[in-house]
Backbone bond lengths (Angstrom), bond angles and torsions (degrees), N, CA, C in turn:
res aa  C-N    CA-C-N  psi(-1)  N-CA   C-N-CA  omega(-1)  CA-C   N-CA-C  phi
1 X - - - 1.562 - - 1.407 109.54 -
2 X 1.393 113.36 157.33 1.458 116.55 171.38 1.424 111.55 -78.71
3 X 1.379 114.56 130.02 1.504 118.18 -173.77 1.534 113.02 -70.73
4 X 1.288 118.02 134.49 1.416 125.08 174.18 1.462 109.18 -81.53
5 X 1.393 115.31 143.47 1.436 115.41 -172.86 1.590 110.11 -69.10
6 X 1.308 116.80 -28.52 1.415 117.56 -178.34 1.602 108.71 -69.79
7 X 1.325 117.38 -32.22 1.409 121.24 172.70 1.499 118.51 -48.03
8 X 1.414 111.43 -28.24 1.390 121.12 -167.42 1.536 106.76 -68.22
9 X 1.328 113.67 -23.79 1.442 120.98 -176.60 1.477 115.92 -65.90
10 X 1.370 114.92 -1.98 1.474 118.19 175.94 1.552 104.21 -73.36
11 X 1.319 119.99 -12.66 1.480 124.04 175.90 1.565 104.51 -59.27
12 X 1.380 117.68 -35.55 1.466 119.96 -176.63 1.707 107.64 -65.98
13 X 1.311 114.79 -31.51 1.565 113.42 168.11 1.276 112.91 -66.46
14 X 1.422 125.78 -35.78 1.399 130.38 176.03 1.589 103.54 -58.23
15 X 1.320 119.45 -52.37 1.547 120.55 -176.00 1.492 107.90 -56.35
16 X 1.412 117.73 -51.55 1.478 122.10 179.46 1.530 109.72 -50.34
17 X 1.285 120.42 -54.88 1.458 126.19 176.36 1.570 109.38 -47.46
18 X 1.287 115.87 -50.54 1.346 124.34 179.95 1.491 115.59 -56.56
19 X 1.312 113.50 -43.13 1.438 123.64 174.89 1.558 111.79 -64.16
20 X 1.291 116.50 -42.01 1.459 122.04 -178.65 1.535 107.12 -72.99
21 X 1.251 123.26 -39.10 1.495 124.47 176.70 1.441 110.57 -58.51
22 X 1.391 114.24 -43.45 1.526 119.09 -177.30 1.519 105.45 -66.55
23 X 1.283 119.13 -46.69 1.430 118.19 -174.60 1.532 115.62 -62.73
24 X 1.343 119.73 -37.19 1.451 124.50 -171.77 1.616 106.75 -101.22
25 X 1.318 115.70 5.60 1.511 114.75 170.36 1.398 117.70 80.23
26 X 1.381 118.72 16.11 1.496 122.91 -179.90 1.497 117.68 -88.77
27 X 1.380 114.76 -19.67 1.446 121.85 -173.23 1.602 110.21 -64.00
28 X 1.306 115.75 -37.95 1.509 113.96 175.91 1.581 112.93 -58.14
29 X 1.288 111.52 -41.64 1.491 120.18 178.51 1.536 109.58 -58.57
30 X 1.201 119.80 -46.01 1.492 120.18 178.87 1.539 110.42 -67.49
31 X 1.411 116.78 -43.30 1.379 116.72 -179.75 1.559 115.29 -64.98
32 X 1.378 115.16 -28.10 1.322 117.41 172.93 1.610 115.12 -68.57
33 X 1.321 117.89 -31.72 1.326 128.49 171.59 1.624 112.32 -58.79
34 X 1.395 112.65 -48.03 1.484 115.43 174.47 1.508 114.38 -66.68
35 X 1.382 112.77 -38.06 1.572 117.94 172.52 1.448 112.33 -47.83
36 X 1.421 112.80 -53.38 1.529 121.38 -175.43 1.541 108.60 -60.42
37 X 1.325 118.13 -43.85 1.426 123.70 -176.28 1.445 107.90 -66.44
38 X 1.430 122.97 -40.12 1.446 117.75 177.22 1.513 114.29 -68.15
39 X 1.384 113.73 -40.33 1.448 115.92 -179.17 1.547 111.88 -64.95
40 X 1.260 109.46 -45.29 1.599 111.62 176.00 1.559 113.15 -60.60
41 X 1.269 119.47 -37.54 1.390 121.56 179.87 1.482 113.09 -71.82
42 X 1.363 116.86 -36.16 1.506 122.97 170.71 1.402 110.52 -57.78
43 X 1.201 117.06 -49.55 1.570 122.06 179.68 1.477 111.23 -60.25
44 X 1.364 116.05 -54.12 1.522 118.47 -171.03 1.473 103.67 -64.54
45 X 1.411 128.05 -33.02 1.336 122.36 -173.06 1.437 111.85 -89.82
46 X 1.375 116.77 2.50 1.504 120.95 175.07 1.533 109.53 69.19
47 X 1.211 122.70 30.77 1.545 121.98 -179.10 1.563 108.70 -92.85
48 X 1.402 109.15 140.96 1.373 120.69 -179.63 1.598 108.38 -96.52
49 X 1.293 107.00 93.82 1.570 115.93 -175.84 1.609 111.49 -104.84
50 X 1.246 118.85 124.63 1.477 122.10 175.35 1.494 114.05 -60.87
51 X 1.266 124.87 166.51 1.538 126.13 179.01 1.640 104.39 -57.16
52 X 1.431 109.62 131.04 1.375 111.70 174.05 1.572 109.45 -113.56
53 X 1.316 114.05 150.24 1.413 120.64 -169.94 1.622 107.40 -129.75
54 X 1.330 116.69 67.67 1.543 117.81 -169.31 1.602 109.10 -89.09
55 X 1.319 110.62 81.31 1.499 122.21 177.28 1.491 112.61 -136.09
56 X 1.298 115.10 162.84 1.502 121.15 173.63 1.517 111.26 64.55
57 X 1.284 113.70 -122.89 1.515 117.98 -179.94 1.485 112.51 -84.89
58 X 1.298 124.72 -5.82 1.359 130.22 179.92 1.514 114.77 -74.92
59 X 1.335 120.75 166.48 1.516 116.93 169.86 1.385 113.38 -58.20
60 X 1.351 117.53 143.31 1.402 126.93 174.76 1.451 111.22 -95.53
61 X 1.330 120.45 174.87 1.446 127.32 -167.30 1.664 107.04 -70.84
62 X 1.298 116.91 -35.67 1.461 116.00 173.62 1.520 117.85 -61.53
63 X 1.220 111.46 -33.29 1.612 117.62 172.56 1.511 105.87 -65.88
64 X 1.318 114.34 -53.60 1.492 117.11 -174.49 1.541 114.22 -62.36
65 X 1.300 111.68 -31.48 1.455 119.78 171.41 1.453 116.36 -61.99
66 X 1.423 117.62 -46.40 1.415 124.62 179.51 1.573 107.43 -62.80
67 X 1.359 116.71 -48.15 1.406 121.29 179.21 1.505 115.85 -54.30
68 X 1.266 116.33 -49.28 1.463 127.14 179.84 1.563 111.69 -55.92
69 X 1.383 110.34 -47.21 1.566 111.66 -176.70 1.541 106.47 -72.96
70 X 1.275 117.22 -43.45 1.609 117.01 -175.42 1.588 105.71 -61.21
71 X 1.283 117.49 -49.70 1.394 116.60 -170.44 1.456 117.17 -71.41
72 X 1.439 118.54 -24.10 1.303 125.39 -178.43 1.577 118.13 -100.90
73 X 1.376 116.72 -21.46 1.473 124.24 -170.15 1.507 107.06 -106.29
74 X 1.447 120.19 -21.66 1.455 119.56 -174.78 1.509 105.93 -113.03
75 X 1.379 113.59 163.27 1.556 120.80 177.82 1.455 111.18 -74.79
76 X 1.463 119.17 58.03 1.437 117.41 176.76 1.523 107.21 -95.60
77 X 1.382 108.66 136.86 1.488 120.69 178.76 1.386 117.21 -109.78
78 X 1.428 115.96 -36.40 1.484 117.53 -176.18 1.521 108.47 -133.57
79 X 1.247 115.15 131.81 1.512 125.14 179.53 1.473 117.84 -121.46
80 X 1.269 111.84 130.20 1.422 119.17 175.13 1.535 112.08 -106.94
81 X 1.282 121.17 123.32 1.446 121.48 178.47 1.506 109.68 -111.71
82 X 1.269 121.30 123.11 1.517 126.16 174.78 1.510 103.84 -99.29
83 X 1.313 111.87 104.55 1.679 114.62 177.61 1.568 101.57 110.78
84 X 1.332 117.83 113.83 1.344 128.86 171.53 1.512 117.75 -88.85
85 X 1.343 116.92 147.84 1.374 127.47 -173.40 1.529 124.35 164.21
86 X 1.350 115.20 -146.07 1.461 113.52 176.00 1.529 116.61 -57.31
87 X 1.391 109.49 -34.82 1.505 113.31 -178.76 1.623 109.68 -65.03
88 X 1.327 120.28 -28.34 1.464 125.72 -177.93 1.547 104.59 -67.46
89 X 1.394 118.20 -45.70 1.463 117.14 179.13 1.386 117.13 -62.75
90 X 1.281 116.69 -32.84 1.514 121.05 173.62 1.505 112.38 -73.06
91 X 1.245 117.65 -44.12 1.488 117.92 175.09 1.502 115.96 -57.69
92 X 1.348 110.12 -40.25 1.486 116.39 178.38 1.401 114.64 -57.93
93 X 1.387 114.14 -39.86 1.551 122.06 177.17 1.495 113.63 -66.90
94 X 1.396 113.26 -36.21 1.500 114.69 178.08 1.429 107.71 -72.61
95 X 1.340 117.27 -39.21 1.595 116.28 -176.47 1.538 110.32 -63.81
96 X 1.298 117.75 -34.36 1.422 119.43 178.13 1.580 112.94 -58.93
97 X 1.388 111.33 -45.15 1.535 118.47 178.53 1.437 114.33 -77.18
98 X 1.265 118.90 -28.75 1.595 121.81 -165.07 1.456 112.02 -115.55
99 X 1.393 118.18 -14.58 1.541 117.48 -179.09 1.473 116.59 80.62
100 X 1.317 114.32 23.61 1.488 118.99 179.30 1.403 108.49 -70.89
101 X 1.317 113.98 158.40 1.586 115.60 174.85 1.597 99.57 -107.78
102 X 1.157 124.86 122.00 1.453 132.70 171.75 1.483 112.45 -105.28
103 X 1.357 112.16 135.97 1.436 122.76 169.16 1.606 108.16 -125.96
104 X 1.399 112.00 127.97 1.407 110.71 178.96 1.506 109.12 -123.52
105 X 1.289 118.71 136.24 1.494 127.43 -178.95 1.592 106.64 -111.27
106 X 1.371 116.20 131.39 1.421 116.06 177.79 1.626 107.92 -141.99
107 X 1.175 114.71 142.26 1.533 124.19 -172.17 1.463 111.30 -94.93
108 X 1.349 116.90 -20.98 1.500 114.49 176.60 1.556 109.88 -98.71
109 X 1.271 123.58 123.10 1.407 126.08 -169.41 1.449 111.34 -74.33
110 X 1.390 121.81 -31.70 1.474 119.01 176.85 1.622 109.84 -70.56
111 X 1.271 110.27 -42.01 1.635 112.60 -178.96 1.549 109.41 -69.82
112 X 1.278 118.32 -33.44 1.451 121.89 170.37 1.485 112.67 -54.79
113 X 1.335 115.49 -51.35 1.537 118.91 -179.98 1.580 108.46 -64.38
114 X 1.311 115.79 -42.74 1.513 116.71 179.42 1.463 114.89 -58.48
115 X 1.380 120.87 -42.98 1.364 125.66 175.57 1.454 112.43 -68.55
116 X 1.357 118.82 -41.50 1.412 122.15 -179.63 1.502 115.21 -52.97
117 X 1.312 115.21 -37.62 1.412 122.39 -179.33 1.614 115.62 -66.49
118 X 1.280 106.64 -13.66 1.505 114.46 -176.08 1.423 115.74 -107.73
119 X 1.353 121.11 -2.95 1.390 124.33 -175.45 1.514 112.33 -133.95
120 X 1.403 115.27 165.12 1.514 115.72 179.78 1.526 118.78 -85.30
121 X 1.443 108.97 -33.61 1.474 112.01 -174.01 1.579 111.32 -87.04
122 X 1.237 116.27 168.24 1.414 123.90 -177.30 1.631 113.97 -64.45
123 X 1.259 114.75 128.96 1.424 116.16 170.30 1.584 107.64 -109.53
124 X 1.235 112.95 109.69 1.523 119.27 -177.29 1.542 108.20 -77.68
125 X 1.299 113.35 127.53 1.600 120.25 162.36 1.517 100.27 -80.45
126 X 1.427 118.88 129.84 1.356 121.63 178.98 1.481 106.08 -128.62
127 X 1.366 118.08 144.51 1.449 127.81 175.78 1.508 110.36 -89.09
128 X 1.296 114.87 153.64 1.478 117.26 164.79 1.500 116.38 -106.54
129 X 1.282 121.94 155.13 1.398 123.35 176.40 1.514 109.91 -141.37
130 X 1.242 123.70 154.24 1.456 129.69 -178.66 1.553 105.97 -57.98
131 X 1.302 113.23 136.60 1.509 115.09 174.88 1.540 107.85 -163.46
132 X 1.395 118.79 167.00 1.378 123.25 176.46 1.528 106.00 -109.42
133 X 1.221 114.60 118.07 1.473 119.69 -174.21 1.632 106.96 -124.33
134 X 1.370 115.25 122.77 1.373 123.92 -178.04 1.602 114.92 51.00
135 X 1.373 107.39 35.77 1.611 118.55 176.87 1.570 109.99 84.60
136 X 1.263 121.92 11.91 1.428 115.33 176.81 1.496 107.27 -131.57
137 X 1.341 115.91 145.22 1.523 120.74 174.43 1.422 109.46 -72.03
138 X 1.354 115.71 138.27 1.449 125.18 179.84 1.504 110.94 -158.75
139 X 1.317 117.96 -173.75 1.577 118.38 175.81 1.605 95.41 -112.36
140 X 1.355 111.14 126.82 1.452 122.09 -179.28 1.545 108.79 -94.13
141 X 1.275 117.81 147.22 1.472 124.67 177.48 1.553 104.24 -77.86
142 X 1.320 120.48 129.75 1.348 127.87 168.91 1.500 112.42 -82.71
143 X 1.403 117.57 100.64 1.475 119.11 -174.48 1.528 110.09 -74.61
144 X 1.276 116.65 138.16 1.359 128.07 177.73 1.461 110.93 -56.90
145 X 1.402 121.51 143.76 1.397 120.38 -176.03 1.606 113.06 -67.74
146 X 1.294 117.00 -22.45 1.383 116.71 -178.57 1.604 114.76 -92.22
147 X 1.321 110.78 2.30 1.537 114.51 170.97 1.577 109.99 -85.00
148 X 1.186 117.75 99.71 1.423 127.65 -170.99 1.430 113.21 -129.25
149 X 1.423 115.34 166.13 1.608 120.29 179.71 1.514 107.56 75.58
150 X 1.357 108.90 -174.85 1.439 121.80 -179.06 1.485 119.80 -110.10
151 X 1.247 113.91 154.88 1.464 115.47 -170.10 1.618 107.08 -121.81
152 X 1.324 113.07 148.65 1.494 121.31 -177.11 1.563 109.59 -86.74
153 X 1.211 110.55 -39.35 1.614 117.31 176.16 1.480 109.27 -127.65
154 X 1.298 108.29 132.28 1.517 118.16 172.08 1.557 108.64 -123.78
155 X 1.356 114.53 130.65 1.534 115.07 -179.52 1.473 104.03 -115.72
156 X 1.429 112.34 128.29 1.414 118.99 -175.89 1.401 108.16 -105.47
157 X 1.391 116.62 108.05 1.494 127.16 -176.01 1.358 117.35 -137.56
158 X 1.317 111.95 16.43 1.534 119.94 -170.86 1.502 111.37 -174.71
159 X 1.251 124.47 162.46 1.554 125.64 2.78 1.571 109.37 -71.67
160 X 1.302 118.37 -164.78 1.409 127.54 174.88 1.530 109.35 -43.22
161 X 1.303 116.71 139.60 1.411 120.38 179.69 1.631 116.12 -83.75
162 X 1.271 111.53 172.49 1.523 116.41 179.34 1.568 107.49 -141.54
163 X 1.351 112.56 167.28 1.412 112.08 179.86 1.474 125.91 -62.70
164 X 1.438 107.72 -36.50 1.478 118.89 171.16 1.506 112.49 -126.32
165 X 1.257 114.68 148.11 1.671 121.86 -172.25 1.436 104.89 41.72
166 X 1.249 111.92 61.31 1.487 117.82 170.98 1.550 117.01 -62.87
167 X 1.186 127.87 132.05 1.553 129.62 174.17 1.476 105.29 58.86
168 X 1.426 118.46 32.54 1.357 124.95 172.68 1.555 114.79 -50.34
169 X 1.230 114.53 -32.73 1.434 129.69 -176.95 1.547 108.67 -54.62
170 X 1.372 113.55 -38.81 1.500 120.54 -179.45 1.539 113.54 -55.67
171 X 1.315 118.76 -27.28 1.454 124.40 -177.44 1.522 112.05 -52.60
172 X 1.389 115.02 -46.47 1.456 114.42 -178.86 1.458 110.67 -62.06
173 X 1.339 119.36 -43.31 1.523 118.79 176.81 1.649 113.98 -59.45
174 X 1.297 111.63 -39.73 1.314 117.10 173.64 1.569 115.56 -57.66
175 X 1.418 112.40 -50.63 1.402 115.88 177.39 1.566 114.05 -61.64
176 X 1.268 123.99 -32.54 1.350 125.41 176.48 1.464 121.77 -89.18
177 X 1.100 122.41 -22.46 1.532 126.27 -163.64 1.581 115.93 -121.39
178 X 1.229 115.19 -8.47 1.542 117.33 176.29 1.501 114.53 -75.76
179 X 1.380 116.13 132.58 1.393 119.29 172.78 1.538 112.58 -67.20
180 X 1.369 118.76 174.77 1.488 122.52 -178.94 1.603 101.25 -60.17
181 X 1.274 118.51 -55.18 1.440 117.29 179.41 1.476 107.41 -100.22
182 X 1.383 117.57 142.46 1.439 123.89 -169.51 1.472 115.48 -160.44
183 X 1.336 118.81 165.96 1.369 129.44 158.83 1.416 113.94 -124.84
184 X 1.358 125.08 137.53 1.407 123.64 179.25 1.652 99.72 -126.84
185 X 1.405 109.16 133.08 1.445 112.87 178.29 1.573 103.46 -114.36
186 X 1.324 113.30 127.25 1.522 119.76 174.58 1.494 103.92 -103.85
187 X 1.316 118.36 114.05 1.477 119.01 168.29 1.423 111.43 -72.74
188 X 1.480 113.57 167.24 1.324 122.70 175.31 1.600 114.05 53.97
189 X 1.302 112.66 37.29 1.524 117.76 -175.72 1.432 114.95 -80.79
190 X 1.454 119.21 9.04 1.471 122.13 163.65 1.490 112.76 -79.63
191 X 1.277 119.44 -9.40 1.454 120.49 -175.58 1.547 112.72 -102.70
192 X 1.302 112.92 140.32 1.532 120.81 -166.16 1.556 103.49 -58.32
193 X 1.302 122.04 -42.45 1.480 122.45 -171.03 1.561 108.38 -61.95
194 X 1.353 118.15 -40.91 1.526 121.53 178.70 1.561 109.50 -70.43
195 X 1.263 114.04 -31.77 1.445 118.92 178.64 1.546 110.81 -63.83
196 X 1.348 114.05 -43.46 1.456 124.49 176.99 1.578 108.19 -54.68
197 X 1.328 117.36 -44.28 1.473 118.01 -176.56 1.500 111.22 -76.50
198 X 1.303 118.65 -35.98 1.535 118.17 -178.52 1.472 105.02 -76.76
199 X 1.287 122.97 -33.89 1.534 116.68 179.69 1.672 108.22 -69.98
200 X 1.240 116.95 -32.33 1.422 119.14 174.22 1.549 114.10 -60.54
201 X 1.353 109.11 -47.45 1.519 113.74 178.81 1.405 108.88 -64.28
202 X 1.386 129.87 -36.18 1.299 127.06 178.47 1.537 119.13 -70.54
203 X 1.366 111.40 -29.62 1.459 113.01 174.77 1.424 115.68 -87.36
204 X 1.268 116.54 -4.36 1.619 119.55 178.85 1.424 107.91 -96.96
205 X 1.287 126.62 -2.10 1.470 130.94 -177.90 1.430 111.22 -101.85
206 X 1.291 121.25 144.36 1.514 127.14 177.51 1.413 117.78 -96.54
207 X 1.451 117.95 -18.90 1.436 121.08 -167.51 1.547 105.59 -88.50
208 X 1.348 107.33 173.52 1.492 112.81 176.34 1.593 109.52 -74.84
209 X 1.339 112.43 133.65 1.470 120.19 -175.93 1.502 111.69 -131.32
210 X 1.320 112.81 146.54 1.362 119.79 -179.20 1.628 113.63 -123.62
211 X 1.287 122.34 130.98 1.414 124.24 -169.74 1.440 107.75 -119.71
212 X 1.286 114.79 134.78 1.635 126.09 171.28 1.477 110.13 -133.18
213 X 1.314 116.02 146.90 1.468 123.57 179.63 1.584 105.86 -114.08
214 X 1.328 118.17 137.60 1.451 122.21 171.86 1.491 106.72 -113.80
215 X 1.344 119.50 135.84 1.501 119.30 -175.82 1.491 109.97 -130.19
216 X 1.452 110.22 111.62 1.429 114.44 174.54 1.578 103.84 -121.30
217 X 1.360 113.28 -125.59 1.445 118.23 171.15 1.527 115.24 -63.52
218 X 1.472 112.01 -35.25 1.399 120.92 165.78 1.555 109.33 -126.32
219 X 1.225 116.00 176.15 1.513 121.05 -174.06 1.663 107.79 -113.44
220 X 1.365 111.65 141.88 1.346 117.27 171.11 1.505 112.97 -122.40
221 X 1.398 115.59 145.83 1.439 120.69 174.05 1.473 109.82 -109.46
222 X 1.331 114.76 122.23 1.450 127.29 176.84 1.602 110.07 -96.19
223 X 1.298 123.21 118.79 1.364 124.96 170.68 1.451 111.69 -120.26
224 X 1.331 116.53 133.76 1.459 118.08 -176.02 1.492 109.35 -147.43
225 X 1.357 113.63 165.93 1.487 122.02 179.75 1.722 100.25 -90.61
226 X 1.316 107.72 173.82 1.393 117.23 -174.57 1.643 114.97 -55.58
227 X 1.381 116.48 -31.28 1.298 120.50 -174.61 1.505 110.98 -67.34
228 X 1.298 114.43 -33.45 1.425 121.78 179.43 1.565 118.00 -103.24
229 X 1.307 113.29 20.68 1.475 114.62 -165.14 1.557 111.65 -71.22
230 X 1.303 115.95 -3.32 1.509 114.95 177.37 1.492 111.82 -70.83
231 X 1.338 118.29 -4.75 1.445 117.94 173.49 1.547 110.26 -69.26
232 X 1.278 116.95 -13.08 1.505 121.15 175.92 1.459 108.91 -67.19
233 X 1.264 119.08 -13.06 1.434 121.30 -175.32 1.569 110.87 -109.95
234 X 1.371 115.63 2.97 1.491 114.39 -179.26 1.553 112.72 -76.46
């Protein structure tokens, strides 16, 4: 069914669950479960993955779990990653084994250089400029001229978040670069700012969309078209 924007506010339930798990100490247990699934998946697939340190502001294991399953179980060919880090290292390893095309955008030049040294594909340092996106003033990502075509999977994990309408700048890239059938992953979906952006993305689209939340140490919101609706069971 076509998702109703009001239904998206079940994300607030996800946020409350996240707070309760943190309060009573069960979040680490869930995160260990995702860690084990990622490590077992990497081993079973024969991927050569460098050491990963998904802590603090970096990608957590539930995000890496989502990326691993989407990129290896679905007919994904092109991936755009907004925000470089631990997920970039994992995607690079999957690309080596599966022939995916990965494009990474990063707004911190030093971090872009550091990640670039560890991966095969191009990590683009991108600047931001003032713009109005979906009716709100923000800083828009300046897409490199050689980033062309459409992407099956876009991961929204940058630039730096804000309290409301967080990573709103990513909406422009989603509008321009998504394939007809797609999966979008919004990281940090337990936060109100990211919920603002994901809700706007949902309400701006006309096609049938499916929404799923994954909750580890952080929450991720997966939005897909019907072709990739099995992400709702990840």
